[in-house]
C-alpha positions as a Python dict, from the first residue, in 0.01 Angstrom:
ca = {
    (1, 'X'): (0, 0, 0),
    (2, 'X'): (-205, 334, -15),
    (3, 'X'): (-384, 288, -378),
    (4, 'X'): (-715, 403, -308),
    (5, 'X'): (-885, 771, -282),
    (6, 'X'): (-962, 723, 81),
    (7, 'X'): (-581, 656, 146),
    (8, 'X'): (-500, 989, 7),
    (9, 'X'): (-766, 1195, 191),
    (10, 'X'): (-984, 1188, -128),
    (11, 'X'): (-735, 1219, -412),
    (12, 'X'): (-577, 930, -571),
    (13, 'X'): (-239, 843, -462),
    (14, 'X'): (-5, 899, -747),
    (15, 'X'): (251, 632, -860),
    (16, 'X'): (552, 843, -710),
    (17, 'X'): (361, 850, -376),
    (18, 'X'): (311, 481, -377),
    (19, 'X'): (655, 431, -462),
    (20, 'X'): (787, 655, -208),
    (21, 'X'): (573, 492, 41),
    (22, 'X'): (726, 153, -6),
    (23, 'X'): (1076, 291, 0),
    (24, 'X'): (1024, 444, 328),
    (25, 'X'): (885, 144, 466),
    (26, 'X'): (1179, -47, 339),
    (27, 'X'): (1458, 240, 465),
    (28, 'X'): (1306, 225, 812),
    (29, 'X'): (1340, -173, 846),
    (30, 'X'): (988, -280, 784),
    (31, 'X'): (1011, -664, 652),
    (32, 'X'): (723, -641, 398),
    (33, 'X'): (458, -418, 207),
    (34, 'X'): (139, -537, 96),
    (35, 'X'): (-128, -459, -176),
    (36, 'X'): (-529, -528, -143),
    (37, 'X'): (-716, -641, -450),
    (38, 'X'): (-1048, -458, -558),
    (39, 'X'): (-1178, -277, -850),
    (40, 'X'): (-1362, -12, -611),
    (41, 'X'): (-1526, -25, -279),
    (42, 'X'): (-1889, 43, -279),
    (43, 'X'): (-2018, 145, 86),
    (44, 'X'): (-2408, 124, 165),
    (45, 'X'): (-2412, 499, 118),
    (46, 'X'): (-2170, 775, 1),
    (47, 'X'): (-1936, 770, -293),
    (48, 'X'): (-1758, 478, -449),
    (49, 'X'): (-1368, 454, -340),
    (50, 'X'): (-1169, 416, -643),
    (51, 'X'): (-863, 182, -612),
    (52, 'X'): (-547, 108, -854),
    (53, 'X'): (-541, -257, -994),
    (54, 'X'): (-323, -460, -762),
    (55, 'X'): (-122, -681, -969),
    (56, 'X'): (1, -395, -1156),
    (57, 'X'): (97, -217, -861),
    (58, 'X'): (285, -529, -722),
    (59, 'X'): (478, -560, -1046),
    (60, 'X'): (567, -196, -995),
    (61, 'X'): (690, -252, -685),
    (62, 'X'): (911, -556, -755),
    (63, 'X'): (1118, -327, -955),
    (64, 'X'): (1110, -34, -741),
    (65, 'X'): (1233, -179, -414),
    (66, 'X'): (1523, -375, -338),
    (67, 'X'): (1493, -577, 16),
    (68, 'X'): (1122, -562, 125),
    (69, 'X'): (879, -893, 81),
    (70, 'X'): (604, -782, -161),
    (71, 'X'): (263, -959, -79),
    (72, 'X'): (-92, -927, -195),
    (73, 'X'): (-331, -917, 120),
    (74, 'X'): (-533, -1079, -81),
    (75, 'X'): (-551, -1118, -440),
    (76, 'X'): (-933, -1234, -534),
    (77, 'X'): (-919, -1574, -746),
    (78, 'X'): (-1249, -1475, -905),
    (79, 'X'): (-1083, -1185, -1092),
    (80, 'X'): (-785, -1394, -1276),
    (81, 'X'): (-755, -1738, -1443),
    (82, 'X'): (-551, -1933, -1193),
    (83, 'X'): (-296, -2043, -1444),
    (84, 'X'): (-259, -1672, -1535),
    (85, 'X'): (-187, -1595, -1168),
    (86, 'X'): (67, -1886, -1135),
    (87, 'X'): (244, -1758, -1436),
    (88, 'X'): (225, -1370, -1301),
    (89, 'X'): (327, -1471, -976),
    (90, 'X'): (645, -1651, -1121),
    (91, 'X'): (740, -1370, -1332),
    (92, 'X'): (697, -1094, -1056),
    (93, 'X'): (869, -1324, -811),
    (94, 'X'): (1189, -1303, -1062),
    (95, 'X'): (1160, -930, -1104),
    (96, 'X'): (1174, -899, -737),
    (97, 'X'): (1451, -1117, -684),
    (98, 'X'): (1251, -1389, -500),
    (99, 'X'): (1045, -1134, -262),
    (100, 'X'): (692, -1218, -374),
    (101, 'X'): (441, -1348, -135),
    (102, 'X'): (94, -1472, -324),
    (103, 'X'): (-176, -1383, -95),
    (104, 'X'): (-502, -1536, -220),
    (105, 'X'): (-866, -1503, -89),
    (106, 'X'): (-1215, -1611, -249),
    (107, 'X'): (-1337, -1259, -281),
    (108, 'X'): (-1651, -1103, -103),
    (109, 'X'): (-1742, -747, -235),
    (110, 'X'): (-2068, -834, -444),
    (111, 'X'): (-2071, -497, -601),
    (112, 'X'): (-1758, -546, -774),
    (113, 'X'): (-1843, -889, -913),
    (114, 'X'): (-2172, -758, -1024),
    (115, 'X'): (-2020, -432, -1182),
    (116, 'X'): (-1774, -647, -1391),
    (117, 'X'): (-1972, -958, -1475),
    (118, 'X'): (-1786, -1193, -1234),
    (119, 'X'): (-1992, -1520, -1104),
    (120, 'X'): (-2029, -1497, -737),
    (121, 'X'): (-2199, -1844, -705),
    (122, 'X'): (-1982, -2122, -556),
    (123, 'X'): (-1702, -1873, -445),
    (124, 'X'): (-1525, -2132, -214),
    (125, 'X'): (-1563, -2414, -449),
    (126, 'X'): (-1390, -2211, -730),
    (127, 'X'): (-1136, -2108, -485),
    (128, 'X'): (-1043, -2441, -425),
    (129, 'X'): (-1031, -2536, -779),
    (130, 'X'): (-783, -2227, -835),
    (131, 'X'): (-546, -2353, -514),
    (132, 'X'): (-537, -2685, -700),
    (133, 'X'): (-375, -2519, -1018),
    (134, 'X'): (-190, -2249, -865),
    (135, 'X'): (-20, -2471, -607),
    (136, 'X'): (136, -2734, -819),
    (137, 'X'): (226, -2497, -1094),
    (138, 'X'): (442, -2291, -870),
    (139, 'X'): (613, -2600, -728),
    (140, 'X'): (716, -2683, -1093),
    (141, 'X'): (457, -2959, -1170),
    (142, 'X'): (245, -3031, -1497),
    (143, 'X'): (-117, -2948, -1410),
    (144, 'X'): (-401, -3143, -1599),
    (145, 'X'): (-700, -3061, -1402),
    (146, 'X'): (-1100, -3092, -1523),
    (147, 'X'): (-1295, -2905, -1239),
    (148, 'X'): (-1655, -2785, -1279),
    (149, 'X'): (-1525, -2438, -1336),
    (150, 'X'): (-1166, -2437, -1501),
    (151, 'X'): (-987, -2686, -1705),
    (152, 'X'): (-605, -2718, -1783),
    (153, 'X'): (-440, -2965, -1987),
    (154, 'X'): (-49, -3016, -1941),
    (155, 'X'): (-20, -2652, -1810),
    (156, 'X'): (336, -2586, -1700),
    (157, 'X'): (558, -2278, -1615),
    (158, 'X'): (841, -2216, -1841),
    (159, 'X'): (1079, -2114, -1749),
    (160, 'X'): (968, -2256, -1416),
    (161, 'X'): (986, -2023, -1078),
    (162, 'X'): (1330, -2005, -913),
    (163, 'X'): (1211, -2117, -575),
    (164, 'X'): (892, -2224, -404),
    (165, 'X'): (694, -1902, -385),
    (166, 'X'): (490, -1894, -54),
    (167, 'X'): (115, -1900, -62),
    (168, 'X'): (-92, -1734, 190),
    (169, 'X'): (-458, -1790, 228),
    (170, 'X'): (-716, -1532, 405),
    (171, 'X'): (-991, -1735, 553),
    (172, 'X'): (-1200, -1777, 867),
    (173, 'X'): (-1495, -2019, 760),
    (174, 'X'): (-1456, -2391, 809),
    (175, 'X'): (-1396, -2461, 435),
    (176, 'X'): (-1166, -2196, 393),
    (177, 'X'): (-1000, -2288, 706),
    (178, 'X'): (-967, -2662, 569),
    (179, 'X'): (-824, -2524, 231),
    (180, 'X'): (-572, -2337, 429),
    (181, 'X'): (-443, -2632, 587),
    (182, 'X'): (-420, -2817, 280),
    (183, 'X'): (-254, -2588, 36),
    (184, 'X'): (-115, -2261, 204),
    (185, 'X'): (227, -2175, 329),
    (186, 'X'): (98, -1871, 517),
    (187, 'X'): (-251, -1795, 699),
    (188, 'X'): (-429, -1433, 761),
    (189, 'X'): (-699, -1337, 965),
    (190, 'X'): (-829, -995, 1078),
    (191, 'X'): (-973, -863, 1398),
    (192, 'X'): (-1024, -507, 1551),
    (193, 'X'): (-785, -374, 1832),
    (194, 'X'): (-570, -558, 2043),
    (195, 'X'): (-550, -947, 2053),
    (196, 'X'): (-914, -1084, 2188),
    (197, 'X'): (-1139, -1380, 2257),
    (198, 'X'): (-1239, -1324, 1837),
    (199, 'X'): (-902, -1381, 1778),
    (200, 'X'): (-817, -1668, 2031),
    (201, 'X'): (-1154, -1840, 1877),
    (202, 'X'): (-1000, -1804, 1528),
    (203, 'X'): (-681, -1952, 1618),
    (204, 'X'): (-866, -2233, 1768),
    (205, 'X'): (-1054, -2301, 1451),
    (206, 'X'): (-720, -2301, 1274),
    (207, 'X'): (-564, -2564, 1498),
    (208, 'X'): (-874, -2748, 1462),
    (209, 'X'): (-871, -2746, 1073),
    (210, 'X'): (-505, -2848, 1102),
    (211, 'X'): (-532, -3149, 1311),
    (212, 'X'): (-807, -3265, 1040),
    (213, 'X'): (-601, -3262, 776),
    (214, 'X'): (-299, -3404, 958),
    (215, 'X'): (-539, -3694, 1007),
    (216, 'X'): (-639, -3702, 655),
    (217, 'X'): (-256, -3741, 566),
    (218, 'X'): (-186, -3999, 837),
    (219, 'X'): (-469, -4208, 643),
    (220, 'X'): (-374, -4149, 327),
    (221, 'X'): (-6, -4236, 378),
    (222, 'X'): (-73, -4565, 576),
    (223, 'X'): (-4, -4885, 408),
    (224, 'X'): (-324, -5093, 319),
    (225, 'X'): (-466, -5307, 631),
    (226, 'X'): (-187, -5128, 842),
    (227, 'X'): (-98, -4804, 1062),
    (228, 'X'): (153, -4569, 970),
    (229, 'X'): (409, -4550, 1276),
    (230, 'X'): (577, -4232, 1121),
    (231, 'X'): (300, -4014, 951),
    (232, 'X'): (423, -3752, 727),
    (233, 'X'): (299, -3405, 801),
    (234, 'X'): (281, -3107, 580),
    (235, 'X'): (492, -2795, 709),
    (236, 'X'): (253, -2575, 924),
    (237, 'X'): (185, -2256, 752),
    (238, 'X'): (281, -1955, 942),
    (239, 'X'): (32, -1723, 1081),
    (240, 'X'): (-12, -1342, 990),
    (241, 'X'): (-241, -1126, 1180),
    (242, 'X'): (-416, -820, 1052),
    (243, 'X'): (-550, -531, 1207),
    (244, 'X'): (-789, -332, 1050),
    (245, 'X'): (-1008, -14, 1109),
    (246, 'X'): (-1269, -60, 865),
    (247, 'X'): (-1209, -299, 576),
    (248, 'X'): (-912, -472, 437),
    (249, 'X'): (-875, -230, 164),
    (250, 'X'): (-697, 39, 361),
    (251, 'X'): (-542, -31, 664),
    (252, 'X'): (-420, -356, 687),
    (253, 'X'): (-87, -478, 793),
    (254, 'X'): (95, -776, 917),
    (255, 'X'): (174, -770, 1274),
    (256, 'X'): (394, -1093, 1328),
    (257, 'X'): (484, -1392, 1146),
    (258, 'X'): (529, -1692, 1418),
    (259, 'X'): (654, -2003, 1267),
    (260, 'X'): (472, -2298, 1452),
    (261, 'X'): (643, -2659, 1530),
    (262, 'X'): (411, -2897, 1680),
    (263, 'X'): (155, -2980, 1375),
    (264, 'X'): (100, -2931, 993),
    (265, 'X'): (-46, -2553, 964),
    (266, 'X'): (-915, -1701, 752),
    (267, 'X'): (-1227, -1410, 456),
}
């Protein structure tokens, strides 16, 4: 979605322009619209590119559209408490009539962290703790969790989500891909131009993470002292490919959704 000054040729897009963009996408048959999550983008030189807050725009789009899925590509887990994210997601999904895709990532733009006082140490570890809270809450579970960075005690979403809200994870590093294989319903990666060796390498890394997670699940489901003949496999996440000109903030959009079937299925 156009929500930065650079998206409007130097002037911040107005809400009527954003809503019109989404409705036009819907009218022309697109399946989904996506919103990135940054306070601003600060290049190495030049002015700061100011941007609107992601979740406010997503919530407004939930009411302003009727058919398209509405996703975050992706929501930075560092900026919001994970229990609050789950509650926000359940509510926005209700407003949209079941059209939300909750895209999550660990964050990367250090200038934002420093400007607004968010810790940027152990980002992957913090992201894992967030996933361990968000996913079960969105599946209707009561969550008690004692982590190094966040704690919940008997947290529950009331009213509960009306469906299993899909979780998308943006990742490409080994640890993030492991979390994708374990917790995500969909996966997002980015590259430049047509599908190339870089994309094939990332798909291969995802497949390796999925096979490793499937092996863990086979071991955990096998009875003590025996091998499981019919291991339980978690549903493989969909793959979402992203093409970008410069950063994920301005020109990212999903190219295809491909459901895979062989095993349980990066930034």
